[in-house]
N, C-alpha and C positions, 0 to 999 in steps of 0.2 A: 294685645294683652289677653291672657287666658285667666278666667276666673273659675275656681273650683269650690263647690260646697263640700265641706269636710266635717264629718260627724266625729264626736268623741274627743275633740281638742278641748282641754280644760286648763292648761297651764303652759308655762314657758318651756318645760321639758317636752310637752306634746308638740308645740310649735317647732322646736328644734328638730325633732324626729321627722316631722312633715317636711321641713326645709331640707334636711339631709336627703330624704328620699327623692326630692325633686332635683337637687344638685347632683345626686348620683346618676341621674338620667341625662342631665345637661349641666355640666360644670360651670357654664357661663350664665346660667339662669339668674335672674333677679327675682327674689321671693319676698312678698309682703304678706304677713299673716295677721288677720283680724280675728282674735279669739272670740270676742263677743258676738260677732256675726257668723262665726264658723265659716269664714271665707278666706281663701288664699288667692292672691293675685300674683300671676307669674308672667314675666317677660322671658320667653324661651323660644328656641328653634324647634323644640320637641312638640308633638301634638298634644292636644288636651287629653285625648284618650290614653296616651302613653304616661302622662303625668298622673292622671287619675288612677291608673293601674298601679303605679309605683307607690303612691300614697296609700292606696287600699292594702297593698301587700305589706306596708309598714304597720298596718293595724288600725288605720283610720279610714273608714269607708268614705270614698270621694266620688264625686260626679261633676262633670263640666256644668257650668251654670248657663 
């Protein structure tokens, strides 16, 4: 499981954009967003760096935890 710290997520729309960015990289990814903790847990075959880059490019600065 990959955990990403994600800044700027404040609502369901944000969570949806972050999830979409991850699924665009790995369509089979399982994504769990915790808005309060600004944390995204992902089960994916992609690397943490790839996922963090995709989320950051979607407008939400992300880094592997």
